[in-house]
PDB file of N, CA, C and O in Angstrom:
ATOM      1  N   UNK A   1     328.558 153.058  98.489  1.00  0.00           N
ATOM      2  CA  UNK A   1     327.190 152.205  98.603  1.00  0.00           C
ATOM      3  C   UNK A   1     327.017 151.505  97.396  1.00  0.00           C
ATOM      4  O   UNK A   1     327.327 151.939  96.286  1.00  0.00           O
ATOM      5  N   UNK A   2     326.508 150.396  97.646  1.00  0.00           N
ATOM      6  CA  UNK A   2     326.333 149.014  97.016  1.00  0.00           C
ATOM      7  C   UNK A   2     325.303 149.574  95.926  1.00  0.00           C
ATOM      8  O   UNK A   2     324.614 150.593  95.973  1.00  0.00           O
ATOM      9  N   UNK A   3     325.402 148.672  95.008  1.00  0.00           N
ATOM     10  CA  UNK A   3     324.356 148.437  93.658  1.00  0.00           C
ATOM     11  C   UNK A   3     323.120 148.207  94.234  1.00  0.00           C
ATOM     12  O   UNK A   3     322.216 148.990  93.944  1.00  0.00           O
ATOM     13  N   UNK A   4     322.886 147.239  95.034  1.00  0.00           N
ATOM     14  CA  UNK A   4     321.577 146.761  95.515  1.00  0.00           C
ATOM     15  C   UNK A   4     320.950 147.670  96.506  1.00  0.00           C
ATOM     16  O   UNK A   4     319.750 147.541  96.747  1.00  0.00           O
ATOM     17  N   UNK A   5     321.700 148.634  97.135  1.00  0.00           N
ATOM     18  CA  UNK A   5     321.251 149.335  97.944  1.00  0.00           C
ATOM     19  C   UNK A   5     320.724 150.681  97.370  1.00  0.00           C
ATOM     20  O   UNK A   5     320.267 151.571  98.088  1.00  0.00           O
ATOM     21  N   UNK A   6     320.823 150.755  96.047  1.00  0.00           N
ATOM     22  CA  UNK A   6     320.189 152.126  95.332  1.00  0.00           C
ATOM     23  C   UNK A   6     318.674 151.738  95.325  1.00  0.00           C
ATOM     24  O   UNK A   6     318.261 150.670  95.777  1.00  0.00           O
ATOM     25  N   UNK A   7     317.939 152.641  94.807  1.00  0.00           N
ATOM     26  CA  UNK A   7     316.642 152.687  94.316  1.00  0.00           C
ATOM     27  C   UNK A   7     316.663 151.950  93.027  1.00  0.00           C
ATOM     28  O   UNK A   7     317.559 151.823  92.192  1.00  0.00           O
ATOM     29  N   UNK A   8     315.592 151.550  93.073  1.00  0.00           N
ATOM     30  CA  UNK A   8     315.050 150.527  91.608  1.00  0.00           C
ATOM     31  C   UNK A   8     315.670 151.315  90.329  1.00  0.00           C
ATOM     32  O   UNK A   8     316.397 150.831  89.461  1.00  0.00           O
ATOM     33  N   UNK A   9     315.210 152.616  90.431  1.00  0.00           N
ATOM     34  CA  UNK A   9     315.197 153.502  89.076  1.00  0.00           C
ATOM     35  C   UNK A   9     316.590 153.670  88.651  1.00  0.00           C
ATOM     36  O   UNK A   9     316.928 153.682  87.467  1.00  0.00           O
ATOM     37  N   UNK A  10     317.399 153.800  89.654  1.00  0.00           N
ATOM     38  CA  UNK A  10     318.951 153.879  89.594  1.00  0.00           C
ATOM     39  C   UNK A  10     319.706 152.901  89.087  1.00  0.00           C
ATOM     40  O   UNK A  10     320.687 153.042  88.357  1.00  0.00           O
ATOM     41  N   UNK A  11     319.110 151.638  89.590  1.00  0.00           N
ATOM     42  CA  UNK A  11     319.631 150.354  89.364  1.00  0.00           C
ATOM     43  C   UNK A  11     319.308 150.310  87.848  1.00  0.00           C
ATOM     44  O   UNK A  11     320.257 150.208  87.071  1.00  0.00           O
ATOM     45  N   UNK A  12     318.163 150.373  87.413  1.00  0.00           N
ATOM     46  CA  UNK A  12     317.411 149.950  85.746  1.00  0.00           C
ATOM     47  C   UNK A  12     318.382 151.184  85.200  1.00  0.00           C
ATOM     48  O   UNK A  12     318.990 150.819  84.194  1.00  0.00           O
ATOM     49  N   UNK A  13     318.675 152.487  85.576  1.00  0.00           N
ATOM     50  CA  UNK A  13     319.629 153.185  84.445  1.00  0.00           C
ATOM     51  C   UNK A  13     320.992 152.742  84.195  1.00  0.00           C
ATOM     52  O   UNK A  13     321.516 152.815  83.083  1.00  0.00           O
ATOM     53  N   UNK A  14     321.717 152.159  85.509  1.00  0.00           N
ATOM     54  CA  UNK A  14     322.868 151.525  85.313  1.00  0.00           C
ATOM     55  C   UNK A  14     322.842 150.388  84.322  1.00  0.00           C
ATOM     56  O   UNK A  14     323.648 150.421  83.391  1.00  0.00           O
ATOM     57  N   UNK A  15     322.008 149.406  84.429  1.00  0.00           N
ATOM     58  CA  UNK A  15     321.724 148.207  83.769  1.00  0.00           C
ATOM     59  C   UNK A  15     321.711 148.605  82.339  1.00  0.00           C
ATOM     60  O   UNK A  15     322.310 148.009  81.444  1.00  0.00           O
ATOM     61  N   UNK A  16     320.857 149.834  82.181  1.00  0.00           N
ATOM     62  CA  UNK A  16     320.762 150.200  80.486  1.00  0.00           C
ATOM     63  C   UNK A  16     321.748 150.728  80.015  1.00  0.00           C
ATOM     64  O   UNK A  16     321.879 150.507  78.811  1.00  0.00           O
ATOM     65  N   UNK A  17     322.659 151.466  80.558  1.00  0.00           N
ATOM     66  CA  UNK A  17     324.065 152.000  80.549  1.00  0.00           C
ATOM     67  C   UNK A  17     324.976 150.939  80.037  1.00  0.00           C
ATOM     68  O   UNK A  17     325.732 151.080  79.076  1.00  0.00           O
ATOM     69  N   UNK A  18     324.830 149.781  80.815  1.00  0.00           N
ATOM     70  CA  UNK A  18     325.785 148.852  80.762  1.00  0.00           C
ATOM     71  C   UNK A  18     325.552 147.983  79.544  1.00  0.00           C
ATOM     72  O   UNK A  18     326.457 147.490  78.871  1.00  0.00           O
ATOM     73  N   UNK A  19     324.155 147.832  79.306  1.00  0.00           N
ATOM     74  CA  UNK A  19     323.425 147.232  78.243  1.00  0.00           C
ATOM     75  C   UNK A  19     323.903 147.844  76.984  1.00  0.00           C
ATOM     76  O   UNK A  19     324.252 147.208  75.990  1.00  0.00           O
ATOM     77  N   UNK A  20     323.888 149.382  77.131  1.00  0.00           N
ATOM     78  CA  UNK A  20     324.387 149.852  75.605  1.00  0.00           C
ATOM     79  C   UNK A  20     325.453 149.759  75.550  1.00  0.00           C
ATOM     80  O   UNK A  20     325.666 149.404  74.390  1.00  0.00           O
ATOM     81  N   UNK A  21     326.537 149.855  76.150  1.00  0.00           N
ATOM     82  CA  UNK A  21     327.824 149.383  75.942  1.00  0.00           C
ATOM     83  C   UNK A  21     328.202 148.318  75.541  1.00  0.00           C
ATOM     84  O   UNK A  21     328.948 148.327  74.562  1.00  0.00           O
ATOM     85  N   UNK A  22     327.868 147.185  76.080  1.00  0.00           N
ATOM     86  CA  UNK A  22     327.806 145.942  75.512  1.00  0.00           C
ATOM     87  C   UNK A  22     327.387 146.131  73.928  1.00  0.00           C
ATOM     88  O   UNK A  22     328.190 146.078  72.996  1.00  0.00           O
ATOM     89  N   UNK A  23     325.869 146.378  73.803  1.00  0.00           N
ATOM     90  CA  UNK A  23     325.713 146.531  72.305  1.00  0.00           C
ATOM     91  C   UNK A  23     326.588 147.325  71.929  1.00  0.00           C
ATOM     92  O   UNK A  23     326.993 146.696  70.951  1.00  0.00           O
ATOM     93  N   UNK A  24     327.206 148.252  71.959  1.00  0.00           N
ATOM     94  CA  UNK A  24     328.344 149.050  71.229  1.00  0.00           C
ATOM     95  C   UNK A  24     329.637 148.057  70.625  1.00  0.00           C
ATOM     96  O   UNK A  24     330.148 148.113  69.506  1.00  0.00           O
ATOM     97  N   UNK A  25     329.958 147.177  71.718  1.00  0.00           N
ATOM     98  CA  UNK A  25     330.941 146.564  71.816  1.00  0.00           C
ATOM     99  C   UNK A  25     330.691 145.206  70.663  1.00  0.00           C
ATOM    100  O   UNK A  25     331.592 144.755  69.956  1.00  0.00           O
ATOM    101  N   UNK A  26     329.455 144.772  70.674  1.00  0.00           N
ATOM    102  CA  UNK A  26     328.802 143.770  69.896  1.00  0.00           C
ATOM    103  C   UNK A  26     329.057 144.267  68.380  1.00  0.00           C
ATOM    104  O   UNK A  26     329.589 143.600  67.493  1.00  0.00           O
ATOM    105  N   UNK A  27     328.453 145.876  68.255  1.00  0.00           N
ATOM    106  CA  UNK A  27     328.596 146.399  66.738  1.00  0.00           C
ATOM    107  C   UNK A  27     329.949 146.603  66.284  1.00  0.00           C
ATOM    108  O   UNK A  27     330.203 146.423  65.093  1.00  0.00           O
ATOM    109  N   UNK A  28     330.908 146.980  67.147  1.00  0.00           N
ATOM    110  CA  UNK A  28     332.413 147.286  67.130  1.00  0.00           C
ATOM    111  C   UNK A  28     333.122 146.178  66.164  1.00  0.00           C
ATOM    112  O   UNK A  28     333.892 146.337  65.216  1.00  0.00           O
ATOM    113  N   UNK A  29     332.458 144.727  66.885  1.00  0.00           N
ATOM    114  CA  UNK A  29     333.604 143.737  66.440  1.00  0.00           C
ATOM    115  C   UNK A  29     333.286 143.501  64.932  1.00  0.00           C
ATOM    116  O   UNK A  29     332.252 143.943  64.430  1.00  0.00           O
ATOM    117  N   UNK A  30     334.174 142.817  64.257  1.00  0.00           N
ATOM    118  CA  UNK A  30     334.229 142.537  62.782  1.00  0.00           C
ATOM    119  C   UNK A  30     334.289 141.052  62.348  1.00  0.00           C
ATOM    120  O   UNK A  30     334.680 140.650  61.252  1.00  0.00           O
ATOM    121  N   UNK A  31     333.900 140.403  63.239  1.00  0.00           N
ATOM    122  CA  UNK A  31     333.970 138.884  63.028  1.00  0.00           C
ATOM    123  C   UNK A  31     332.991 137.936  62.451  1.00  0.00           C
ATOM    124  O   UNK A  31     333.219 136.892  61.840  1.00  0.00           O
ATOM    125  N   UNK A  32     331.572 138.624  62.830  1.00  0.00           N
ATOM    126  CA  UNK A  32     330.285 138.082  62.428  1.00  0.00           C
ATOM    127  C   UNK A  32     329.367 139.063  62.350  1.00  0.00           C
ATOM    128  O   UNK A  32     329.268 139.891  63.256  1.00  0.00           O
ATOM    129  N   UNK A  33     328.506 139.092  61.145  1.00  0.00           N
ATOM    130  CA  UNK A  33     327.458 139.824  60.701  1.00  0.00           C
ATOM    131  C   UNK A  33     326.513 139.436  61.795  1.00  0.00           C
ATOM    132  O   UNK A  33     325.982 140.452  62.244  1.00  0.00           O
ATOM    133  N   UNK A  34     326.138 138.436  62.343  1.00  0.00           N
ATOM    134  CA  UNK A  34     325.115 138.053  63.163  1.00  0.00           C
ATOM    135  C   UNK A  34     325.115 138.801  64.241  1.00  0.00           C
ATOM    136  O   UNK A  34     324.131 139.420  64.646  1.00  0.00           O
ATOM    137  N   UNK A  35     326.501 138.782  64.902  1.00  0.00           N
ATOM    138  CA  UNK A  35     326.605 139.474  66.126  1.00  0.00           C
ATOM    139  C   UNK A  35     326.127 140.844  66.019  1.00  0.00           C
ATOM    140  O   UNK A  35     325.261 141.311  66.759  1.00  0.00           O
ATOM    141  N   UNK A  36     326.808 141.588  64.924  1.00  0.00           N
ATOM    142  CA  UNK A  36     326.754 142.614  64.746  1.00  0.00           C
ATOM    143  C   UNK A  36     324.765 143.008  64.650  1.00  0.00           C
ATOM    144  O   UNK A  36     324.146 143.765  65.399  1.00  0.00           O
ATOM    145  N   UNK A  37     324.336 142.376  63.751  1.00  0.00           N
ATOM    146  CA  UNK A  37     322.861 142.443  63.970  1.00  0.00           C
ATOM    147  C   UNK A  37     322.195 142.257  65.247  1.00  0.00           C
ATOM    148  O   UNK A  37     321.137 142.839  65.486  1.00  0.00           O
ATOM    149  N   UNK A  38     322.779 141.442  66.121  1.00  0.00           N
ATOM    150  CA  UNK A  38     322.184 141.604  67.686  1.00  0.00           C
ATOM    151  C   UNK A  38     322.358 142.489  68.508  1.00  0.00           C
ATOM    152  O   UNK A  38     321.514 142.817  69.341  1.00  0.00           O
ATOM    153  N   UNK A  39     323.745 143.114  68.355  1.00  0.00           N
ATOM    154  CA  UNK A  39     324.168 144.365  68.801  1.00  0.00           C
ATOM    155  C   UNK A  39     323.441 145.498  68.397  1.00  0.00           C
ATOM    156  O   UNK A  39     323.176 146.331  69.263  1.00  0.00           O
ATOM    157  N   UNK A  40     322.950 145.743  66.864  1.00  0.00           N
ATOM    158  CA  UNK A  40     322.146 146.716  66.765  1.00  0.00           C
ATOM    159  C   UNK A  40     320.817 146.391  67.031  1.00  0.00           C
ATOM    160  O   UNK A  40     320.044 147.343  66.925  1.00  0.00           O
ATOM    161  N   UNK A  41     320.326 145.316  67.348  1.00  0.00           N
ATOM    162  CA  UNK A  41     318.998 145.343  67.954  1.00  0.00           C
ATOM    163  C   UNK A  41     318.765 145.852  69.353  1.00  0.00           C
ATOM    164  O   UNK A  41     317.862 146.577  69.772  1.00  0.00           O
ATOM    165  N   UNK A  42     319.929 145.231  70.063  1.00  0.00           N
ATOM    166  CA  UNK A  42     320.185 145.566  71.376  1.00  0.00           C
ATOM    167  C   UNK A  42     320.044 147.154  71.870  1.00  0.00           C
ATOM    168  O   UNK A  42     319.410 147.785  72.716  1.00  0.00           O
ATOM    169  N   UNK A  43     321.017 147.410  70.829  1.00  0.00           N
ATOM    170  CA  UNK A  43     320.968 149.008  71.049  1.00  0.00           C
ATOM    171  C   UNK A  43     319.779 149.708  70.784  1.00  0.00           C
ATOM    172  O   UNK A  43     319.525 150.600  71.593  1.00  0.00           O
ATOM    173  N   UNK A  44     318.949 149.529  69.822  1.00  0.00           N
ATOM    174  CA  UNK A  44     317.889 150.177  69.879  1.00  0.00           C
ATOM    175  C   UNK A  44     316.777 149.823  70.751  1.00  0.00           C
ATOM    176  O   UNK A  44     315.794 150.545  70.916  1.00  0.00           O
ATOM    177  N   UNK A  45     316.964 148.667  71.316  1.00  0.00           N
ATOM    178  CA  UNK A  45     315.869 148.359  72.655  1.00  0.00           C
ATOM    179  C   UNK A  45     316.400 148.923  73.789  1.00  0.00           C
ATOM    180  O   UNK A  45     315.631 149.141  74.725  1.00  0.00           O
ATOM    181  N   UNK A  46     317.826 149.266  73.911  1.00  0.00           N
ATOM    182  CA  UNK A  46     318.208 149.709  75.064  1.00  0.00           C
ATOM    183  C   UNK A  46     318.214 151.207  75.052  1.00  0.00           C
ATOM    184  O   UNK A  46     318.385 151.903  76.052  1.00  0.00           O
ATOM    185  N   UNK A  47     318.013 151.644  73.824  1.00  0.00           N
ATOM    186  CA  UNK A  47     317.962 153.150  73.592  1.00  0.00           C
ATOM    187  C   UNK A  47     316.610 153.421  74.206  1.00  0.00           C
ATOM    188  O   UNK A  47     316.373 154.175  75.149  1.00  0.00           O
ATOM    189  N   UNK A  48     315.680 152.609  73.447  1.00  0.00           N
ATOM    190  CA  UNK A  48     314.315 153.277  73.746  1.00  0.00           C
ATOM    191  C   UNK A  48     313.990 153.124  75.031  1.00  0.00           C
ATOM    192  O   UNK A  48     313.280 153.941  75.618  1.00  0.00           O
ATOM    193  N   UNK A  49     314.542 151.928  75.657  1.00  0.00           N
ATOM    194  CA  UNK A  49     314.300 151.986  77.345  1.00  0.00           C
ATOM    195  C   UNK A  49     314.786 153.271  77.948  1.00  0.00           C
ATOM    196  O   UNK A  49     314.082 153.937  78.707  1.00  0.00           O
ATOM    197  N   UNK A  50     316.080 153.628  77.575  1.00  0.00           N
ATOM    198  CA  UNK A  50     316.872 154.613  78.100  1.00  0.00           C
ATOM    199  C   UNK A  50     316.015 156.039  78.121  1.00  0.00           C
ATOM    200  O   UNK A  50     315.980 156.799  79.089  1.00  0.00           O
ATOM    201  N   UNK A  51     315.330 156.245  76.851  1.00  0.00           N
ATOM    202  CA  UNK A  51     314.636 157.493  76.658  1.00  0.00           C
ATOM    203  C   UNK A  51     313.792 157.606  78.030  1.00  0.00           C
ATOM    204  O   UNK A  51     313.795 158.567  78.799  1.00  0.00           O
ATOM    205  N   UNK A  52     313.083 156.426  78.156  1.00  0.00           N
ATOM    206  CA  UNK A  52     311.947 156.365  79.006  1.00  0.00           C
ATOM    207  C   UNK A  52     312.224 156.498  80.507  1.00  0.00           C
ATOM    208  O   UNK A  52     311.760 157.286  81.331  1.00  0.00           O
ATOM    209  N   UNK A  53     313.182 155.425  80.638  1.00  0.00           N
ATOM    210  CA  UNK A  53     313.993 155.732  82.132  1.00  0.00           C
ATOM    211  C   UNK A  53     314.652 156.720  82.485  1.00  0.00           C
ATOM    212  O   UNK A  53     314.872 156.943  83.675  1.00  0.00           O
ATOM    213  N   UNK A  54     315.058 157.443  81.575  1.00  0.00           N
ATOM    214  CA  UNK A  54     315.912 158.858  81.812  1.00  0.00           C
ATOM    215  C   UNK A  54     315.165 159.839  82.383  1.00  0.00           C
ATOM    216  O   UNK A  54     315.679 160.748  83.034  1.00  0.00           O
ATOM    217  N   UNK A  55     314.022 159.738  82.201  1.00  0.00           N
ATOM    218  CA  UNK A  55     313.288 160.673  82.656  1.00  0.00           C
ATOM    219  C   UNK A  55     312.185 160.179  83.971  1.00  0.00           C
ATOM    220  O   UNK A  55     311.216 160.869  84.287  1.00  0.00           O
ATOM    221  N   UNK A  56     312.482 159.074  84.541  1.00  0.00           N
ATOM    222  CA  UNK A  56     312.071 158.716  85.887  1.00  0.00           C
ATOM    223  C   UNK A  56     313.067 159.356  86.694  1.00  0.00           C
ATOM    224  O   UNK A  56     314.269 159.405  86.433  1.00  0.00           O
ATOM    225  N   UNK A  57     312.364 159.947  87.906  1.00  0.00           N
ATOM    226  CA  UNK A  57     313.242 160.370  89.000  1.00  0.00           C
ATOM    227  C   UNK A  57     314.254 159.512  89.433  1.00  0.00           C
ATOM    228  O   UNK A  57     313.709 158.439  89.173  1.00  0.00           O
ATOM    229  N   UNK A  58     315.604 159.146  90.025  1.00  0.00           N
ATOM    230  CA  UNK A  58     316.559 158.066  90.146  1.00  0.00           C
ATOM    231  C   UNK A  58     316.150 157.365  91.600  1.00  0.00           C
ATOM    232  O   UNK A  58     316.353 156.184  91.884  1.00  0.00           O
ATOM    233  N   UNK A  59     315.490 158.424  92.506  1.00  0.00           N
ATOM    234  CA  UNK A  59     315.083 157.803  93.971  1.00  0.00           C
ATOM    235  C   UNK A  59     313.946 156.730  93.842  1.00  0.00           C
ATOM    236  O   UNK A  59     313.899 155.751  94.586  1.00  0.00           O
ATOM    237  N   UNK A  60     312.825 157.035  92.622  1.00  0.00           N
ATOM    238  CA  UNK A  60     311.864 156.262  92.678  1.00  0.00           C
ATOM    239  C   UNK A  60     312.162 154.525  92.812  1.00  0.00           C
ATOM    240  O   UNK A  60     313.061 153.890  92.261  1.00  0.00           O
ATOM    241  N   UNK A  61     310.987 153.970  93.820  1.00  0.00           N
ATOM    242  CA  UNK A  61     311.291 152.533  94.246  1.00  0.00           C
ATOM    243  C   UNK A  61     310.827 151.956  92.983  1.00  0.00           C
ATOM    244  O   UNK A  61     310.649 152.590  91.943  1.00  0.00           O
ATOM    245  N   UNK A  62     310.625 150.558  93.179  1.00  0.00           N
ATOM    246  CA  UNK A  62     310.362 149.353  92.261  1.00  0.00           C
ATOM    247  C   UNK A  62     308.607 149.761  91.405  1.00  0.00           C
ATOM    248  O   UNK A  62     308.440 149.836  90.187  1.00  0.00           O
ATOM    249  N   UNK A  63     307.634 149.941  92.366  1.00  0.00           N
ATOM    250  CA  UNK A  63     306.395 150.069  91.891  1.00  0.00           C
ATOM    251  C   UNK A  63     306.243 151.347  90.900  1.00  0.00           C
ATOM    252  O   UNK A  63     305.856 151.325  89.731  1.00  0.00           O
ATOM    253  N   UNK A  64     306.663 152.507  91.698  1.00  0.00           N
ATOM    254  CA  UNK A  64     306.646 153.731  90.781  1.00  0.00           C
ATOM    255  C   UNK A  64     307.485 153.774  89.492  1.00  0.00           C
ATOM    256  O   UNK A  64     307.160 154.416  88.494  1.00  0.00           O
ATOM    257  N   UNK A  65     308.553 153.056  89.607  1.00  0.00           N
ATOM    258  CA  UNK A  65     309.289 152.756  88.366  1.00  0.00           C
ATOM    259  C   UNK A  65     308.699 152.028  87.299  1.00  0.00           C
ATOM    260  O   UNK A  65     308.644 152.459  86.148  1.00  0.00           O
ATOM    261  N   UNK A  66     308.256 150.925  87.671  1.00  0.00           N
ATOM    262  CA  UNK A  66     307.273 150.234  86.515  1.00  0.00           C
ATOM    263  C   UNK A  66     306.230 150.723  86.067  1.00  0.00           C
ATOM    264  O   UNK A  66     305.926 150.578  84.883  1.00  0.00           O
ATOM    265  N   UNK A  67     305.546 151.339  86.854  1.00  0.00           N
ATOM    266  CA  UNK A  67     304.280 152.299  86.194  1.00  0.00           C
ATOM    267  C   UNK A  67     304.845 153.562  85.417  1.00  0.00           C
ATOM    268  O   UNK A  67     304.264 153.922  84.393  1.00  0.00           O
ATOM    269  N   UNK A  68     305.771 154.127  85.796  1.00  0.00           N
ATOM    270  CA  UNK A  68     306.419 155.442  84.733  1.00  0.00           C
ATOM    271  C   UNK A  68     306.841 154.582  83.763  1.00  0.00           C
ATOM    272  O   UNK A  68     306.544 155.130  82.701  1.00  0.00           O
ATOM    273  N   UNK A  69     307.429 153.420  83.516  1.00  0.00           N
ATOM    274  CA  UNK A  69     308.181 152.715  82.599  1.00  0.00           C
ATOM    275  C   UNK A  69     307.092 152.220  81.482  1.00  0.00           C
ATOM    276  O   UNK A  69     307.185 152.386  80.266  1.00  0.00           O
ATOM    277  N   UNK A  70     305.987 151.539  82.229  1.00  0.00           N
ATOM    278  CA  UNK A  70     305.168 151.101  81.393  1.00  0.00           C
ATOM    279  C   UNK A  70     304.236 152.421  80.538  1.00  0.00           C
ATOM    280  O   UNK A  70     303.892 152.302  79.362  1.00  0.00           O
ATOM    281  N   UNK A  71     303.963 153.519  81.295  1.00  0.00           N
ATOM    282  CA  UNK A  71     303.365 154.591  80.795  1.00  0.00           C
ATOM    283  C   UNK A  71     304.151 155.372  79.742  1.00  0.00           C
ATOM    284  O   UNK A  71     303.750 155.785  78.654  1.00  0.00           O
ATOM    285  N   UNK A  72     305.316 155.482  80.281  1.00  0.00           N
ATOM    286  CA  UNK A  72     306.620 156.006  79.198  1.00  0.00           C
ATOM    287  C   UNK A  72     306.487 155.102  77.671  1.00  0.00           C
ATOM    288  O   UNK A  72     306.535 155.629  76.560  1.00  0.00           O
ATOM    289  N   UNK A  73     306.364 154.078  77.859  1.00  0.00           N
ATOM    290  CA  UNK A  73     306.569 153.211  76.767  1.00  0.00           C
ATOM    291  C   UNK A  73     305.382 153.020  76.010  1.00  0.00           C
ATOM    292  O   UNK A  73     305.388 152.367  74.967  1.00  0.00           O
ATOM    293  N   UNK A  74     304.343 153.565  76.489  1.00  0.00           N
ATOM    294  CA  UNK A  74     302.974 153.467  75.633  1.00  0.00           C
ATOM    295  C   UNK A  74     302.974 155.046  75.004  1.00  0.00           C
ATOM    296  O   UNK A  74     302.278 155.345  74.033  1.00  0.00           O
ATOM    297  N   UNK A  75     303.683 155.817  75.563  1.00  0.00           N
ATOM    298  CA  UNK A  75     303.870 157.291  75.105  1.00  0.00           C
ATOM    299  C   UNK A  75     304.415 157.152  73.889  1.00  0.00           C
ATOM    300  O   UNK A  75     303.823 157.498  72.867  1.00  0.00           O
ATOM    301  N   UNK A  76     305.660 156.602  73.901  1.00  0.00           N
ATOM    302  CA  UNK A  76     306.652 156.381  72.942  1.00  0.00           C
ATOM    303  C   UNK A  76     306.038 155.642  71.630  1.00  0.00           C
ATOM    304  O   UNK A  76     306.211 155.941  70.448  1.00  0.00           O
ATOM    305  N   UNK A  77     305.208 154.502  72.236  1.00  0.00           N
ATOM    306  CA  UNK A  77     304.423 153.522  70.798  1.00  0.00           C
ATOM    307  C   UNK A  77     303.245 154.361  70.221  1.00  0.00           C
ATOM    308  O   UNK A  77     302.822 154.275  69.068  1.00  0.00           O
ATOM    309  N   UNK A  78     302.702 155.325  71.363  1.00  0.00           N
ATOM    310  CA  UNK A  78     301.754 156.277  70.452  1.00  0.00           C
ATOM    311  C   UNK A  78     302.239 157.131  69.458  1.00  0.00           C
ATOM    312  O   UNK A  78     301.565 157.441  68.475  1.00  0.00           O
ATOM    313  N   UNK A  79     303.485 157.564  69.684  1.00  0.00           N
ATOM    314  CA  UNK A  79     304.106 158.726  68.795  1.00  0.00           C
ATOM    315  C   UNK A  79     304.730 158.142  67.675  1.00  0.00           C
ATOM    316  O   UNK A  79     304.842 158.740  66.605  1.00  0.00           O
ATOM    317  N   UNK A  80     305.231 156.752  67.919  1.00  0.00           N
ATOM    318  CA  UNK A  80     305.645 156.206  66.512  1.00  0.00           C
ATOM    319  C   UNK A  80     304.410 155.839  65.788  1.00  0.00           C
ATOM    320  O   UNK A  80     304.295 156.095  64.590  1.00  0.00           O
ATOM    321  N   UNK A  81     303.519 155.273  66.438  1.00  0.00           N
ATOM    322  CA  UNK A  81     302.149 154.815  65.626  1.00  0.00           C
ATOM    323  C   UNK A  81     301.523 156.120  64.941  1.00  0.00           C
ATOM    324  O   UNK A  81     300.985 156.112  63.833  1.00  0.00           O
ATOM    325  N   UNK A  82     301.647 157.043  65.619  1.00  0.00           N
ATOM    326  CA  UNK A  82     301.082 158.405  65.081  1.00  0.00           C
ATOM    327  C   UNK A  82     301.640 158.827  63.853  1.00  0.00           C
ATOM    328  O   UNK A  82     300.921 159.215  62.932  1.00  0.00           O
ATOM    329  N   UNK A  83     303.219 158.764  63.752  1.00  0.00           N
ATOM    330  CA  UNK A  83     303.959 158.943  62.829  1.00  0.00           C
ATOM    331  C   UNK A  83     303.801 158.160  61.814  1.00  0.00           C
ATOM    332  O   UNK A  83     303.722 158.664  60.694  1.00  0.00           O
ATOM    333  N   UNK A  84     303.728 156.903  61.969  1.00  0.00           N
ATOM    334  CA  UNK A  84     303.540 155.825  61.015  1.00  0.00           C
ATOM    335  C   UNK A  84     302.130 156.220  60.250  1.00  0.00           C
ATOM    336  O   UNK A  84     302.010 156.037  59.039  1.00  0.00           O
ATOM    337  N   UNK A  85     301.181 156.722  60.979  1.00  0.00           N
ATOM    338  CA  UNK A  85     299.674 156.745  60.265  1.00  0.00           C
ATOM    339  C   UNK A  85     300.050 158.512  59.236  1.00  0.00           C
ATOM    340  O   UNK A  85     299.710 158.637  58.060  1.00  0.00           O
ATOM    341  N   UNK A  86     300.639 159.431  59.889  1.00  0.00           N
ATOM    342  CA  UNK A  86     300.570 160.768  59.171  1.00  0.00           C
ATOM    343  C   UNK A  86     301.564 160.589  58.047  1.00  0.00           C
ATOM    344  O   UNK A  86     301.341 161.368  57.120  1.00  0.00           O
ATOM    345  N   UNK A  87     302.752 159.666  57.835  1.00  0.00           N
ATOM    346  CA  UNK A  87     303.184 159.650  56.634  1.00  0.00           C
ATOM    347  C   UNK A  87     302.699 159.682  55.361  1.00  0.00           C
ATOM    348  O   UNK A  87     303.131 160.529  54.579  1.00  0.00           O
ATOM    349  N   UNK A  88     301.857 158.883  55.025  1.00  0.00           N
ATOM    350  CA  UNK A  88     301.095 158.834  53.852  1.00  0.00           C
ATOM    351  C   UNK A  88     300.533 160.549  53.736  1.00  0.00           C
ATOM    352  O   UNK A  88     300.950 161.229  52.797  1.00  0.00           O
ATOM    353  N   UNK A  89     299.723 161.056  54.599  1.00  0.00           N
ATOM    354  CA  UNK A  89     299.274 162.273  54.552  1.00  0.00           C
ATOM    355  C   UNK A  89     300.322 163.299  54.353  1.00  0.00           C
ATOM    356  O   UNK A  89     300.030 164.334  53.753  1.00  0.00           O
ATOM    357  N   UNK A  90     301.442 163.113  54.778  1.00  0.00           N
ATOM    358  CA  UNK A  90     302.402 164.431  54.582  1.00  0.00           C
ATOM    359  C   UNK A  90     303.257 164.187  53.568  1.00  0.00           C
ATOM    360  O   UNK A  90     303.995 165.069  53.129  1.00  0.00           O
ATOM    361  N   UNK A  91     303.231 162.657  52.986  1.00  0.00           N
ATOM    362  CA  UNK A  91     303.875 162.509  51.538  1.00  0.00           C
ATOM    363  C   UNK A  91     303.155 163.113  50.498  1.00  0.00           C
ATOM    364  O   UNK A  91     303.739 163.681  49.575  1.00  0.00           O
ATOM    365  N   UNK A  92     301.636 163.018  50.589  1.00  0.00           N
ATOM    366  CA  UNK A  92     301.058 163.525  49.500  1.00  0.00           C
ATOM    367  C   UNK A  92     300.971 165.098  49.664  1.00  0.00           C
ATOM    368  O   UNK A  92     300.785 165.677  48.594  1.00  0.00           O
ATOM    369  N   UNK A  93     301.072 165.952  50.837  1.00  0.00           N
ATOM    370  CA  UNK A  93     301.262 167.210  50.949  1.00  0.00           C
ATOM    371  C   UNK A  93     302.652 167.566  50.306  1.00  0.00           C
ATOM    372  O   UNK A  93     302.819 168.668  49.784  1.00  0.00           O
ATOM    373  N   UNK A  94     303.676 166.593  50.351  1.00  0.00           N
ATOM    374  CA  UNK A  94     304.943 166.703  49.827  1.00  0.00           C
ATOM    375  C   UNK A  94     305.110 167.126  47.986  1.00  0.00           C
ATOM    376  O   UNK A  94     305.861 167.886  47.375  1.00  0.00           O
ATOM    377  N   UNK A  95     303.930 166.143  47.545  1.00  0.00           N
ATOM    378  CA  UNK A  95     303.997 166.094  46.004  1.00  0.00           C
ATOM    379  C   UNK A  95     303.253 167.396  45.753  1.00  0.00           C
ATOM    380  O   UNK A  95     303.721 167.784  44.683  1.00  0.00           O
ATOM    381  N   UNK A  96     302.392 168.239  46.138  1.00  0.00           N
ATOM    382  CA  UNK A  96     301.861 169.125  45.843  1.00  0.00           C
ATOM    383  C   UNK A  96     300.864 168.836  44.900  1.00  0.00           C
ATOM    384  O   UNK A  96     300.656 169.792  44.154  1.00  0.00           O
ATOM    385  N   UNK A  97     300.049 167.663  44.634  1.00  0.00           N
ATOM    386  CA  UNK A  97     298.986 166.964  43.725  1.00  0.00           C
ATOM    387  C   UNK A  97     297.723 168.085  44.233  1.00  0.00           C
ATOM    388  O   UNK A  97     296.583 167.978  43.780  1.00  0.00           O
TER     389      UNK A  97
END
């Protein structure tokens, strides 16, 4: 079965995995610190997208995949935002003042 005959969600997961492998190769090189930084940023981005895309059924078509991807990214952003807002409160609890 050819790559372009797969449903869009399956194609997206394959592209994200290949991107993560590329990011690991950029991180593993020892020639340039700038390339290392780009690889690290790519790995973070691809990993966040893979967390969301990994929860989308592989047989989902383009529109369904995009809707689920956007909703998943909103949930991830909300979790990060709530975590950032809770840090001062939880740090205060840890001090015991």
